[in-house]
FILUM-584666 format. One record per residue (C-alpha): x, y, z; residue in three letters; residue number from 1. Coordinates in Angstrom, 3 decimals, m for minus. Example, Ala and Ser with C-alpha at 12.3 -4.5 7.8 and 13.67 -1.06 7.14 Angstrom:
% FILUM-584666
PT, 12.300, m4.500, 7.800, ala, 1 .
PT, 13.670, m1.060, 7.140, ser, 2 .
% end
This chain:
% FILUM-584666
PT, 61.698, 106.201, 97.271, unk, 1 .
PT, 60.501, 109.221, 99.908, unk, 2 .
PT, 59.632, 108.663, 103.567, unk, 3 .
PT, 55.753, 108.103, 103.887, unk, 4 .
PT, 53.771, 110.706, 105.842, unk, 5 .
PT, 50.674, 109.118, 106.933, unk, 6 .
PT, 47.890, 111.105, 107.355, unk, 7 .
PT, 46.442, 110.942, 110.417, unk, 8 .
PT, 43.560, 108.706, 111.056, unk, 9 .
PT, 40.911, 110.231, 112.759, unk, 10 .
PT, 41.458, 113.338, 108.979, unk, 11 .
PT, 41.012, 110.454, 107.044, unk, 12 .
PT, 37.831, 108.738, 108.502, unk, 13 .
PT, 36.402, 112.402, 108.065, unk, 14 .
PT, 36.711, 112.521, 104.451, unk, 15 .
PT, 35.933, 108.755, 103.736, unk, 16 .
PT, 32.900, 109.428, 106.024, unk, 17 .
PT, 32.204, 112.199, 103.956, unk, 18 .
PT, 30.483, 111.262, 100.728, unk, 19 .
PT, 28.298, 108.967, 101.524, unk, 20 .
PT, 27.414, 111.563, 104.904, unk, 21 .
PT, 26.660, 114.191, 102.857, unk, 22 .
PT, 24.038, 112.531, 100.840, unk, 23 .
PT, 22.179, 111.402, 103.663, unk, 24 .
PT, 22.120, 114.834, 105.360, unk, 25 .
PT, 20.585, 114.788, 102.043, unk, 26 .
PT, 18.070, 112.361, 101.974, unk, 27 .
PT, 15.064, 114.406, 104.376, unk, 28 .
PT, 15.328, 117.530, 101.954, unk, 29 .
PT, 13.568, 116.001, 99.153, unk, 30 .
PT, 9.463, 116.114, 99.557, unk, 31 .
PT, 10.539, 119.625, 100.685, unk, 32 .
PT, 12.784, 120.324, 97.564, unk, 33 .
PT, 9.822, 119.000, 94.920, unk, 34 .
PT, 7.817, 121.410, 96.903, unk, 35 .
PT, 9.867, 124.168, 96.343, unk, 36 .
PT, 10.746, 123.241, 93.458, unk, 37 .
PT, 6.671, 122.507, 92.474, unk, 38 .
PT, 8.450, 119.444, 90.942, unk, 39 .
PT, 6.772, 115.693, 91.382, unk, 40 .
PT, 8.276, 113.513, 93.893, unk, 41 .
PT, 9.856, 111.380, 90.929, unk, 42 .
PT, 11.637, 114.290, 89.635, unk, 43 .
PT, 12.863, 115.536, 93.464, unk, 44 .
PT, 14.253, 111.435, 93.428, unk, 45 .
PT, 15.674, 112.215, 90.827, unk, 46 .
PT, 18.403, 113.895, 92.014, unk, 47 .
PT, 19.517, 111.017, 94.080, unk, 48 .
PT, 19.997, 109.658, 90.691, unk, 49 .
PT, 21.898, 112.094, 88.301, unk, 50 .
PT, 24.362, 111.810, 91.393, unk, 51 .
PT, 25.409, 108.312, 91.147, unk, 52 .
PT, 25.806, 108.873, 88.132, unk, 53 .
PT, 27.988, 111.918, 88.122, unk, 54 .
PT, 30.331, 110.275, 91.079, unk, 55 .
PT, 30.594, 107.251, 88.637, unk, 56 .
PT, 32.663, 109.538, 86.696, unk, 57 .
PT, 33.905, 111.579, 89.586, unk, 58 .
PT, 35.606, 108.237, 91.047, unk, 59 .
PT, 37.174, 107.636, 87.872, unk, 60 .
PT, 38.886, 110.932, 87.565, unk, 61 .
PT, 39.569, 111.754, 90.283, unk, 62 .
PT, 41.687, 107.649, 91.068, unk, 63 .
PT, 44.119, 108.808, 87.582, unk, 64 .
PT, 44.208, 113.043, 89.340, unk, 65 .
PT, 45.293, 111.289, 92.304, unk, 66 .
PT, 48.257, 109.306, 89.884, unk, 67 .
PT, 49.412, 112.618, 88.002, unk, 68 .
PT, 48.752, 115.552, 90.783, unk, 69 .
PT, 49.187, 113.574, 94.234, unk, 70 .
PT, 46.615, 112.599, 96.277, unk, 71 .
PT, 46.455, 115.908, 99.236, unk, 72 .
PT, 45.849, 117.239, 96.288, unk, 73 .
PT, 43.465, 115.252, 94.189, unk, 74 .
PT, 41.667, 115.429, 97.783, unk, 75 .
PT, 41.308, 119.490, 98.157, unk, 76 .
PT, 40.429, 119.318, 94.264, unk, 77 .
PT, 37.360, 117.406, 95.131, unk, 78 .
PT, 36.841, 119.285, 98.527, unk, 79 .
PT, 36.017, 122.637, 95.761, unk, 80 .
PT, 34.308, 121.083, 93.278, unk, 81 .
PT, 31.937, 119.540, 96.075, unk, 82 .
PT, 31.211, 123.222, 97.730, unk, 83 .
PT, 30.998, 124.831, 93.788, unk, 84 .
PT, 28.541, 122.770, 93.511, unk, 85 .
PT, 26.479, 123.003, 96.630, unk, 86 .
PT, 26.976, 126.902, 96.385, unk, 87 .
PT, 25.420, 126.922, 93.946, unk, 88 .
PT, 22.844, 125.323, 94.702, unk, 89 .
PT, 22.239, 127.895, 97.484, unk, 90 .
PT, 22.186, 129.923, 94.584, unk, 91 .
PT, 18.992, 128.874, 91.568, unk, 92 .
PT, 16.693, 128.810, 91.855, unk, 93 .
PT, 15.215, 126.645, 88.875, unk, 94 .
PT, 15.279, 123.246, 88.942, unk, 95 .
PT, 16.905, 121.891, 86.259, unk, 96 .
PT, 20.037, 124.084, 88.051, unk, 97 .
PT, 20.291, 122.181, 90.718, unk, 98 .
PT, 20.334, 119.138, 88.830, unk, 99 .
PT, 23.089, 120.171, 87.603, unk, 100 .
PT, 25.018, 121.322, 90.624, unk, 101 .
PT, 24.281, 117.814, 91.791, unk, 102 .
PT, 26.211, 116.802, 89.523, unk, 103 .
PT, 28.858, 118.710, 89.782, unk, 104 .
PT, 28.827, 118.069, 94.303, unk, 105 .
PT, 28.260, 114.724, 92.903, unk, 106 .
PT, 31.579, 114.367, 90.967, unk, 107 .
PT, 33.458, 116.677, 94.550, unk, 108 .
PT, 32.298, 113.851, 96.565, unk, 109 .
PT, 33.540, 111.357, 94.499, unk, 110 .
PT, 37.502, 112.060, 95.988, unk, 111 .
PT, 36.185, 111.857, 99.314, unk, 112 .
PT, 35.978, 107.689, 98.270, unk, 113 .
PT, 39.126, 106.475, 95.232, unk, 114 .
PT, 41.451, 109.078, 96.925, unk, 115 .
PT, 41.551, 108.069, 100.671, unk, 116 .
PT, 41.054, 104.102, 100.202, unk, 117 .
PT, 44.244, 105.196, 97.743, unk, 118 .
PT, 46.023, 107.198, 101.097, unk, 119 .
PT, 45.294, 104.212, 102.523, unk, 120 .
PT, 46.994, 102.147, 100.643, unk, 121 .
PT, 50.706, 104.307, 99.901, unk, 122 .
PT, 49.881, 103.845, 103.990, unk, 123 .
PT, 49.607, 101.011, 105.228, unk, 124 .
PT, 50.236, 97.238, 104.383, unk, 125 .
PT, 48.916, 94.130, 104.882, unk, 126 .
PT, 47.421, 93.084, 107.952, unk, 127 .
PT, 47.372, 96.897, 109.473, unk, 128 .
PT, 45.742, 98.095, 105.969, unk, 129 .
PT, 42.686, 95.767, 106.401, unk, 130 .
PT, 42.827, 96.120, 110.478, unk, 131 .
PT, 42.291, 100.244, 109.725, unk, 132 .
PT, 39.724, 99.057, 106.316, unk, 133 .
PT, 37.396, 97.426, 109.144, unk, 134 .
PT, 37.446, 100.528, 111.120, unk, 135 .
PT, 36.780, 102.744, 107.720, unk, 136 .
PT, 33.711, 100.511, 107.500, unk, 137 .
PT, 32.259, 100.566, 110.835, unk, 138 .
PT, 32.252, 104.825, 110.600, unk, 139 .
PT, 30.999, 103.956, 107.178, unk, 140 .
PT, 28.430, 101.799, 109.297, unk, 141 .
PT, 27.247, 104.576, 111.769, unk, 142 .
PT, 27.731, 107.961, 108.817, unk, 143 .
PT, 23.710, 107.410, 108.509, unk, 144 .
PT, 22.475, 107.820, 111.896, unk, 145 .
PT, 24.510, 111.566, 111.510, unk, 146 .
PT, 22.907, 111.959, 108.116, unk, 147 .
PT, 19.976, 110.963, 108.679, unk, 148 .
PT, 19.315, 112.245, 111.938, unk, 149 .
PT, 21.308, 116.277, 111.048, unk, 150 .
PT, 19.271, 116.290, 107.945, unk, 151 .
PT, 16.241, 115.825, 109.676, unk, 152 .
PT, 16.601, 118.574, 111.967, unk, 153 .
PT, 18.326, 121.123, 109.270, unk, 154 .
PT, 15.163, 120.674, 107.492, unk, 155 .
PT, 12.563, 120.950, 110.050, unk, 156 .
PT, 13.853, 124.129, 111.227, unk, 157 .
PT, 15.426, 126.003, 107.737, unk, 158 .
PT, 13.622, 123.814, 105.153, unk, 159 .
PT, 16.160, 122.185, 102.222, unk, 160 .
PT, 17.563, 125.272, 102.045, unk, 161 .
PT, 19.336, 124.802, 105.290, unk, 162 .
PT, 20.668, 121.529, 103.965, unk, 163 .
PT, 22.415, 123.185, 101.639, unk, 164 .
PT, 23.927, 125.578, 103.265, unk, 165 .
PT, 25.389, 123.135, 106.607, unk, 166 .
PT, 26.145, 120.982, 103.282, unk, 167 .
PT, 28.817, 123.600, 101.647, unk, 168 .
PT, 29.804, 124.490, 105.981, unk, 169 .
PT, 30.960, 120.819, 105.712, unk, 170 .
PT, 33.375, 120.590, 103.038, unk, 171 .
PT, 35.477, 124.236, 104.097, unk, 172 .
PT, 35.680, 122.921, 107.590, unk, 173 .
PT, 37.290, 118.909, 105.314, unk, 174 .
PT, 39.290, 121.747, 103.499, unk, 175 .
PT, 40.831, 123.803, 105.548, unk, 176 .
PT, 41.292, 120.722, 107.971, unk, 177 .
PT, 43.105, 118.657, 104.767, unk, 178 .
PT, 45.131, 122.295, 103.608, unk, 179 .
PT, 46.761, 122.446, 107.361, unk, 180 .
PT, 47.084, 118.374, 108.448, unk, 181 .
PT, 46.558, 115.655, 105.548, unk, 182 .
PT, 50.510, 115.172, 103.713, unk, 183 .
PT, 51.535, 114.275, 100.601, unk, 184 .
PT, 51.485, 110.220, 101.276, unk, 185 .
PT, 52.766, 109.108, 96.832, unk, 186 .
PT, 56.467, 108.702, 97.435, unk, 187 .
PT, 56.536, 106.414, 94.672, unk, 188 .
PT, 56.833, 107.490, 90.563, unk, 189 .
PT, 54.202, 105.916, 88.780, unk, 190 .
PT, 54.250, 103.141, 86.617, unk, 191 .
PT, 51.948, 103.516, 83.041, unk, 192 .
PT, 50.299, 101.483, 82.181, unk, 193 .
PT, 47.863, 101.377, 79.123, unk, 194 .
PT, 44.896, 101.682, 80.840, unk, 195 .
PT, 42.782, 100.365, 77.252, unk, 196 .
PT, 44.190, 97.736, 77.397, unk, 197 .
PT, 43.427, 97.600, 80.752, unk, 198 .
PT, 40.134, 98.229, 80.257, unk, 199 .
PT, 39.665, 95.586, 77.943, unk, 200 .
PT, 40.199, 93.090, 79.985, unk, 201 .
PT, 37.916, 93.948, 82.621, unk, 202 .
PT, 34.891, 94.507, 79.719, unk, 203 .
PT, 35.914, 90.123, 79.127, unk, 204 .
PT, 35.757, 89.332, 82.006, unk, 205 .
PT, 32.352, 87.891, 83.442, unk, 206 .
PT, 32.805, 87.535, 86.554, unk, 207 .
PT, 33.778, 91.279, 86.636, unk, 208 .
PT, 29.929, 92.407, 86.064, unk, 209 .
PT, 28.766, 89.290, 87.687, unk, 210 .
PT, 30.101, 91.326, 90.761, unk, 211 .
PT, 29.373, 94.535, 89.477, unk, 212 .
PT, 25.779, 94.472, 88.966, unk, 213 .
PT, 25.597, 92.598, 92.411, unk, 214 .
PT, 27.310, 96.030, 93.669, unk, 215 .
PT, 25.888, 98.090, 92.470, unk, 216 .
PT, 21.982, 95.865, 92.894, unk, 217 .
PT, 22.478, 95.597, 96.406, unk, 218 .
PT, 23.923, 99.823, 97.147, unk, 219 .
PT, 20.057, 99.967, 94.912, unk, 220 .
PT, 18.660, 98.676, 97.268, unk, 221 .
PT, 19.550, 100.521, 99.469, unk, 222 .
PT, 19.533, 103.903, 98.353, unk, 223 .
PT, 15.933, 103.512, 96.914, unk, 224 .
PT, 15.074, 103.891, 100.836, unk, 225 .
PT, 16.865, 107.458, 100.918, unk, 226 .
PT, 15.206, 108.571, 97.851, unk, 227 .
PT, 11.328, 107.155, 98.065, unk, 228 .
PT, 11.209, 106.814, 101.730, unk, 229 .
PT, 10.219, 110.478, 103.324, unk, 230 .
PT, 8.147, 110.664, 101.139, unk, 231 .
PT, 6.590, 107.325, 103.028, unk, 232 .
PT, 6.829, 108.757, 105.705, unk, 233 .
PT, 5.493, 112.082, 104.967, unk, 234 .
PT, 1.991, 110.808, 103.682, unk, 235 .
PT, 2.295, 108.633, 107.267, unk, 236 .
PT, 2.765, 112.359, 108.788, unk, 237 .
PT, 6.191, 111.116, 109.884, unk, 238 .
PT, 7.702, 114.771, 110.313, unk, 239 .
PT, 11.487, 115.124, 108.616, unk, 240 .
PT, 13.352, 115.046, 112.092, unk, 241 .
PT, 11.705, 111.721, 113.271, unk, 242 .
PT, 12.090, 110.182, 109.739, unk, 243 .
PT, 16.310, 111.397, 109.822, unk, 244 .
PT, 16.061, 108.924, 113.386, unk, 245 .
PT, 15.283, 106.085, 110.591, unk, 246 .
PT, 18.520, 106.070, 110.324, unk, 247 .
PT, 19.623, 104.475, 113.658, unk, 248 .
PT, 17.631, 101.583, 112.839, unk, 249 .
PT, 19.709, 101.111, 109.523, unk, 250 .
PT, 23.397, 101.473, 111.458, unk, 251 .
PT, 22.436, 99.564, 113.991, unk, 252 .
PT, 21.138, 96.615, 111.303, unk, 253 .
PT, 24.201, 97.222, 109.271, unk, 254 .
PT, 26.875, 97.281, 111.886, unk, 255 .
PT, 25.400, 93.953, 112.589, unk, 256 .
PT, 25.560, 92.488, 109.730, unk, 257 .
PT, 29.011, 93.777, 109.453, unk, 258 .
PT, 30.414, 91.941, 112.484, unk, 259 .
PT, 28.504, 88.860, 112.003, unk, 260 .
PT, 30.029, 89.173, 108.524, unk, 261 .
PT, 33.111, 89.183, 110.213, unk, 262 .
PT, 32.185, 86.475, 112.677, unk, 263 .
PT, 31.383, 84.232, 109.434, unk, 264 .
PT, 34.452, 84.653, 107.610, unk, 265 .
PT, 36.449, 84.106, 111.813, unk, 266 .
PT, 34.714, 80.189, 111.449, unk, 267 .
PT, 36.051, 79.067, 107.467, unk, 268 .
PT, 32.948, 80.398, 105.602, unk, 269 .
PT, 33.615, 80.954, 102.311, unk, 270 .
PT, 33.251, 85.101, 101.028, unk, 271 .
PT, 31.188, 83.665, 98.410, unk, 272 .
PT, 28.611, 81.260, 100.558, unk, 273 .
PT, 27.950, 84.822, 102.525, unk, 274 .
PT, 27.183, 86.326, 99.659, unk, 275 .
PT, 25.178, 83.984, 98.563, unk, 276 .
PT, 23.115, 83.776, 102.170, unk, 277 .
PT, 23.283, 87.658, 102.062, unk, 278 .
PT, 20.573, 87.372, 98.838, unk, 279 .
PT, 18.477, 84.737, 100.421, unk, 280 .
PT, 17.743, 87.037, 102.962, unk, 281 .
PT, 17.794, 90.407, 101.259, unk, 282 .
PT, 15.170, 88.188, 99.193, unk, 283 .
PT, 12.780, 87.662, 101.998, unk, 284 .
PT, 13.290, 90.892, 103.207, unk, 285 .
PT, 12.247, 92.676, 100.104, unk, 286 .
PT, 9.218, 90.597, 100.180, unk, 287 .
PT, 7.501, 91.431, 103.762, unk, 288 .
PT, 8.846, 95.111, 102.869, unk, 289 .
PT, 6.643, 94.799, 99.643, unk, 290 .
PT, 3.430, 93.591, 101.856, unk, 291 .
PT, 4.188, 96.925, 104.152, unk, 292 .
PT, 5.389, 99.280, 102.620, unk, 293 .
PT, 1.888, 101.253, 103.896, unk, 294 .
PT, 2.463, 100.981, 107.059, unk, 295 .
PT, 5.155, 101.873, 109.625, unk, 296 .
PT, 6.197, 98.174, 110.122, unk, 297 .
PT, 8.624, 98.692, 106.886, unk, 298 .
PT, 11.442, 99.542, 109.776, unk, 299 .
PT, 11.816, 95.912, 110.057, unk, 300 .
PT, 12.738, 93.723, 107.350, unk, 301 .
PT, 14.310, 97.149, 106.120, unk, 302 .
PT, 16.010, 96.614, 109.127, unk, 303 .
PT, 17.068, 92.486, 106.897, unk, 304 .
PT, 18.102, 94.152, 104.011, unk, 305 .
PT, 20.870, 96.469, 105.596, unk, 306 .
PT, 22.084, 93.375, 107.540, unk, 307 .
PT, 22.677, 91.729, 104.255, unk, 308 .
PT, 24.119, 94.334, 102.073, unk, 309 .
PT, 26.533, 94.655, 105.692, unk, 310 .
PT, 27.023, 90.305, 104.740, unk, 311 .
PT, 26.944, 90.891, 101.016, unk, 312 .
PT, 28.813, 94.091, 99.942, unk, 313 .
PT, 32.826, 93.488, 101.980, unk, 314 .
PT, 32.503, 89.549, 100.310, unk, 315 .
PT, 31.994, 90.710, 96.359, unk, 316 .
PT, 34.631, 93.751, 97.403, unk, 317 .
PT, 37.315, 91.402, 99.015, unk, 318 .
PT, 37.337, 88.605, 95.771, unk, 319 .
PT, 36.562, 91.106, 92.673, unk, 320 .
PT, 39.289, 92.169, 91.963, unk, 321 .
PT, 41.702, 88.941, 93.462, unk, 322 .
PT, 42.785, 89.240, 89.299, unk, 323 .
PT, 44.183, 92.919, 89.107, unk, 324 .
PT, 45.862, 93.247, 91.993, unk, 325 .
PT, 49.004, 94.143, 89.621, unk, 326 .
PT, 46.947, 97.285, 88.629, unk, 327 .
PT, 44.621, 97.575, 91.342, unk, 328 .
PT, 44.624, 101.128, 91.264, unk, 329 .
PT, 43.338, 101.277, 88.615, unk, 330 .
PT, 41.437, 98.175, 88.547, unk, 331 .
PT, 39.745, 99.724, 91.027, unk, 332 .
PT, 38.645, 102.820, 89.488, unk, 333 .
PT, 37.485, 101.791, 86.308, unk, 334 .
PT, 35.520, 98.789, 88.590, unk, 335 .
PT, 33.732, 101.415, 91.005, unk, 336 .
PT, 32.994, 103.746, 87.674, unk, 337 .
PT, 31.403, 100.955, 86.324, unk, 338 .
PT, 29.196, 100.007, 89.513, unk, 339 .
PT, 28.280, 103.592, 90.450, unk, 340 .
PT, 27.096, 104.120, 86.346, unk, 341 .
PT, 25.143, 101.058, 87.083, unk, 342 .
PT, 24.213, 102.064, 90.468, unk, 343 .
PT, 22.739, 106.277, 89.078, unk, 344 .
PT, 20.579, 104.129, 86.041, unk, 345 .
PT, 19.718, 101.682, 89.107, unk, 346 .
PT, 17.811, 104.408, 91.149, unk, 347 .
PT, 16.683, 106.085, 87.682, unk, 348 .
PT, 14.228, 103.832, 86.869, unk, 349 .
PT, 13.818, 102.669, 90.643, unk, 350 .
PT, 12.012, 106.801, 91.145, unk, 351 .
PT, 10.737, 106.712, 88.464, unk, 352 .
PT, 8.397, 103.508, 89.186, unk, 353 .
PT, 7.714, 105.348, 93.244, unk, 354 .
PT, 6.639, 102.097, 94.491, unk, 355 .
PT, 10.267, 100.647, 97.082, unk, 356 .
PT, 8.337, 97.235, 98.530, unk, 357 .
PT, 8.293, 95.963, 94.600, unk, 358 .
PT, 11.833, 98.482, 93.269, unk, 359 .
PT, 13.613, 96.197, 96.121, unk, 360 .
PT, 11.982, 92.857, 95.165, unk, 361 .
PT, 12.383, 93.120, 91.741, unk, 362 .
PT, 17.020, 93.851, 92.714, unk, 363 .
PT, 16.916, 90.857, 95.452, unk, 364 .
PT, 15.245, 88.543, 92.787, unk, 365 .
PT, 18.921, 90.248, 90.168, unk, 366 .
PT, 21.019, 89.599, 93.008, unk, 367 .
PT, 19.221, 85.354, 93.965, unk, 368 .
PT, 19.594, 85.040, 89.586, unk, 369 .
PT, 23.267, 86.551, 90.205, unk, 370 .
PT, 24.545, 85.535, 92.881, unk, 371 .
PT, 27.736, 82.892, 92.986, unk, 372 .
PT, 27.185, 79.463, 92.395, unk, 373 .
PT, 28.283, 76.602, 94.695, unk, 374 .
PT, 31.447, 74.635, 94.052, unk, 375 .
PT, 30.930, 71.090, 92.187, unk, 376 .
PT, 31.974, 68.645, 93.689, unk, 377 .
PT, 34.816, 66.872, 93.952, unk, 378 .
PT, 35.039, 63.855, 91.724, unk, 379 .
PT, 37.284, 61.282, 94.217, unk, 380 .
PT, 36.675, 58.467, 91.980, unk, 381 .
% end
């Protein structure tokens, strides 16, 4: 077995933040895209939906490809793919080509999620791995701040084109850093298993579908805000730059959710119970969002939605693949492919509805239906 060369954590942190960062940077540009391409707000918001469908396909392919050609080359190819998609978006004046460009970008960005997680599992074990994932979770929690604030600033000064140029330059920068500092972490030959057999087993697993739906629903609530709120705040007279600063409140709420989750887990509260608590919180918050959605006070209950997200998602992910540890890599890729496809479809519907409060309330109601059921009491007789 070859020695493991651990990549620098600062670079892995940048790479795992990359997919979420580039999507939140893009969010403030949606009203400008609607105006510049002479399309409706529904059509402009659909660029988020197609993004996640392509992202889902990318998660499955890059996870498989990283086993075939190595983690380093898969990551670099993903960045090249993202840069190519962004360059196409810069040069086009056709909205359909813009949608295609967004799909290429999303497909490439998916490498930042699945390949980095694989590299972390290659490089760290046991408690150290858990500690590193905790660090990555904190980085992901604050990435919307950088994304929304910088996106709002770029749009205010240079329009949507400034956003795409910045995204292209970011992809080039990360590609250069990866070429210089990212080592190969694949230290042993891959045992090839029949993925069809695994996929069939997972397809028949009802609990896996339940978890995939819960993850997709919670993410739909978050990304519905990113796709619909820019138009809402535009109607309230807020600039894109001002809207960008709402990311600070969401990041604080996400961090609070993560810290509260760690504290409750340390108190020996089961993950399934915490997911149920999160479903109750998000239901209450979503109804209040619906009531307040024509005012700036919407930010307060929206913080509750993000808090619930920070509690629910880590617990769902930690429990979802417990019965697939022997094939964790491929199972993770298939599971990610599933919930990102569900997310893309749900966001497509949300963008057609164009009512943030209604979307959140329906999603929250579905989480209540799908929440983990309490274990039956043990009969002592």
